[in-house]
C-alpha positions in Angstrom: 29.9 44.6 -30.0 29.1 42.0 -32.5 31.6 39.4 -33.5 32.5 39.4 -37.2 31.4 35.8 -37.7 28.0 36.6 -36.2 27.7 39.7 -38.4 28.5 37.5 -41.4 25.6 35.2 -40.5 27.7 32.1 -39.9 28.0 29.8 -36.9 31.1 29.8 -34.7 32.0 26.3 -35.9 31.8 27.3 -39.5 34.0 30.3 -38.8 36.6 28.1 -37.1 36.5 25.7 -40.1 37.1 28.5 -42.6 39.9 30.1 -40.4 41.6 26.7 -40.0 41.5 26.0 -43.7 42.9 29.5 -44.5 45.7 29.0 -42.0 46.6 25.5 -43.4 46.7 26.9 -47.0 49.0 29.7 -46.0 51.7 27.3 -44.7 54.8 26.2 -46.6 54.3 23.0 -48.5 55.9 20.5 -46.0 54.1 22.0 -43.0 50.9 22.4 -45.0 50.7 18.7 -45.9 51.2 17.6 -42.3 48.5 20.1 -41.1 46.0 19.1 -43.7 46.4 15.4 -42.7 45.8 16.3 -39.1 42.7 18.3 -40.1 41.2 15.5 -42.2 41.8 12.9 -39.6 39.9 14.7 -36.8 37.4 12.4 -35.4 34.4 14.4 -34.1 31.6 12.6 -32.2 28.3 13.8 -31.0 25.3 12.5 -29.1 21.7 13.6 -29.1 20.4 14.5 -25.7 16.9 13.6 -24.6 15.3 14.0 -21.1 18.7 15.0 -19.7 20.5 11.9 -20.9 23.0 11.5 -23.7 22.0 9.1 -26.5 24.3 7.0 -28.5 27.6 8.6 -29.5 27.9 8.9 -33.3 30.9 9.8 -35.5 30.1 13.1 -37.2 31.5 12.2 -40.7 29.5 9.0 -40.9 26.3 10.7 -39.7 26.8 13.4 -42.3 27.3 10.8 -45.1 24.2 9.0 -44.0 22.2 12.2 -43.9 23.5 13.2 -47.4 22.5 9.8 -48.8 19.1 10.0 -47.2 18.5 13.5 -48.6 19.7 12.5 -52.0 17.1 9.7 -52.2 14.2 11.7 -50.7 14.5 14.7 -53.1 11.6 14.7 -55.5 12.5 14.9 -59.1 11.2 17.9 -61.1 
């Protein structure tokens, strides 16, 4: 049995993000606003592992912003 998100070719994290967004948008206005605020304020951190040891813990949103800025400057112009 293949899970629907695997069959669609997306990761589990992406599937959860899409499902959460759909659920928040289906709520009534007052509950939706509170749920959206909770979803935006989630602070996710990660660490790169090397040789069995965790590296520095980094905030995911700041790492994504830094990577986007780096990619924007390194894209060759055509």
